[in-house]
C-alpha atoms as one frame of an Amber mdcrd trajectory, in Angstrom:
protein
 157.827 134.108 166.494 159.072 132.771 163.191 157.657 134.236 160.023 156.955
 131.975 157.047 157.731 134.296 154.099 155.459 132.636 151.522 152.435 132.689
 153.831 153.186 136.304 154.764 153.441 137.266 151.083 150.086 135.643 150.324
 148.443 137.402 153.250 149.821 140.836 152.375 148.994 140.380 148.665 145.358
 139.935 149.664 145.469 142.890 152.041 146.855 145.321 149.446 144.780 143.895
 146.602 147.620 142.847 144.293 145.889 141.093 141.410 146.953 138.775 138.615
 146.309 141.720 136.278 148.760 143.832 138.318 151.364 141.091 138.048 150.867
 140.745 134.288 151.162 144.502 133.866 154.329 144.639 135.945 155.857 141.800
 133.931 154.956 143.489 130.649 156.850 146.586 131.821 159.899 144.776 133.231
 162.272 146.245 130.627 161.052 149.743 131.451 161.485 148.979 135.168 165.088
 147.955 134.611 165.665 151.043 132.481 164.557 153.416 135.251 165.903 151.416
 138.221 169.190 153.316 138.431 167.377 156.659 138.451 165.066 155.417 141.198
 168.106 154.271 143.205 169.512 157.786 142.828 166.305 159.296 144.218 166.121
 156.751 147.048 169.691 157.239 148.224 169.662 160.999 147.670 166.671 161.161
 149.998 168.316 158.928 152.617 171.644 160.724 152.229 170.106 164.035 153.301
 169.539 162.549 156.759 172.715 162.732 158.827 172.110 159.443 160.629 171.264
 157.569 157.417 174.154 159.104 155.519 176.529 157.756 158.180 174.885 154.312
 157.944 175.061 154.288 154.142 178.762 155.130 154.189 179.742 153.129 157.308
 182.040 150.836 155.353 184.032 151.015 152.159 181.831 150.357 149.153 178.566
 149.959 151.116 176.669 152.615 149.170 177.740 151.035 145.881 176.591 147.586
 147.031 173.305 149.019 148.291 172.681 150.794 144.971 173.295 147.579 143.047
 170.958 145.687 145.361 168.326 148.419 144.980 168.477 148.167 141.175 168.042
 144.396 141.354 165.246 144.719 143.937 163.429 147.350 141.867 163.569 145.216
 138.732 162.403 142.137 140.653 159.202 143.955 141.606 158.391 143.955 137.885
 159.472 140.384 137.151 158.262 138.701 140.337 161.326 136.424 140.061 159.217
 133.252 140.274 155.752 134.741 139.766 155.848 136.242 143.246 156.305 132.840
 144.798 158.692 131.224 147.256 161.922 132.794 145.945 160.373 136.257 145.845
 159.039 135.925 149.406 162.355 134.584 150.731 164.316 137.384 149.075 161.975
 140.053 150.448 162.299 138.574 153.918 166.099 138.599 153.679 166.037 142.212
 152.455 163.957 143.117 155.514 166.432 141.397 157.808 169.367 143.200 156.166
 167.634 146.541 156.727 167.233 145.545 160.373 170.871 144.479 160.711 172.388
 147.632 159.239 169.995 150.001 160.971 167.846 151.301 158.119 164.568 151.490
 160.008 161.001 151.862 158.805 161.096 155.537 159.794 163.687 155.955 157.039
 162.533 153.405 154.485 158.856 154.352 154.358 159.382 158.022 153.382 162.212
 157.013 151.046 159.866 154.542 149.353 157.245 157.288 149.091 159.875 159.382
 147.328 160.494 156.555 144.871 156.772 156.112 144.210 156.474 159.850 143.615
 159.437 159.809 141.227 158.063 156.744 139.426 154.825 158.686 138.956 156.718
 161.552 137.357 158.602 159.118 135.154 155.372 157.361 134.145 153.997 160.667
 132.915 157.205 161.586 131.108 157.325 158.181 129.422 153.571 158.260 128.664
 152.828 155.107 130.675 149.427 154.066 131.983 148.435 155.153 135.508 147.465
 151.549 136.307 151.175 150.711 136.263 151.737 153.192 139.087 148.914 151.564
 141.048 150.366 148.072 140.551 153.854 149.236 141.476 152.521 151.046 144.541
 150.857 147.832 145.720 153.988 145.738 145.274 156.016 148.434 147.068 153.616
 148.221 150.014 154.141 144.467 150.126 157.893 144.951 150.206 157.558 147.587
 152.928 155.437 145.170 154.948 158.313 142.669 154.798 160.779 145.287 156.060
 158.524 146.371 158.897 157.739 142.775 159.845 161.460 142.005 159.923 161.857
 144.696 162.573 158.987 143.284 164.599 160.278 139.717 164.340 163.916 140.609
 165.071 162.981 142.821 168.034 160.576 140.267 169.449 163.041 137.435 169.023
 165.795 139.413 170.747 163.560 140.282 173.720 162.354 136.679 174.074 165.909
 135.349 173.884 167.276 137.840 176.406 164.430 137.589 178.907 163.293 133.995
 178.553 159.699 135.224 178.366 157.069 133.264 176.508 155.606 134.655 173.322
 152.191 134.935 175.009 153.590 137.020 177.871 155.463 139.234 175.450 152.351
 139.882 173.351 150.319 140.706 176.488 152.989 143.166 177.621 153.000 144.845
 174.204 149.198 145.112 174.159 149.088 146.412 177.725 151.839 148.951 177.004
 150.214 150.127 173.799 146.847 150.575 175.508 148.371 152.544 178.393 149.987
 155.127 176.081 146.704 156.395 174.648
């Protein structure tokens, strides 16, 4: 169950409807994105910090929160620049970010509402800075792509761990998941 990041990016781009116009708009606002990135990091980590479990994770080691904030600022700005026009490097970096979230225990149940908080705060900032609403739409789409990478990292890491520990085949594992999901209705 190995994900190919570039293929996954292409698939999710189509699913969320990220267009070339969205990418051009994001690029044209890259300076603004960098300007507000620190504020968005503040909102993101303030939200996560209010949760006792996440606060402990964020501060589990010396300097972790500082490193995470710096990574967030870079990540946020990269959504505007696309790094390499949302190509191989962008896909690889998003995949690695998803795996890091998995490794340190920041799960989708934490990231998704925190991302919603960021999107909400970006919307407020767009209004305050008199930016076009289409920028919010483009940024929302790219955020959903990045969230898809994080969630898929959890699926892939969990699946890989189960397959490695049990020796099951991928086909058996998928059947068990489907059967289990259908029986919980």
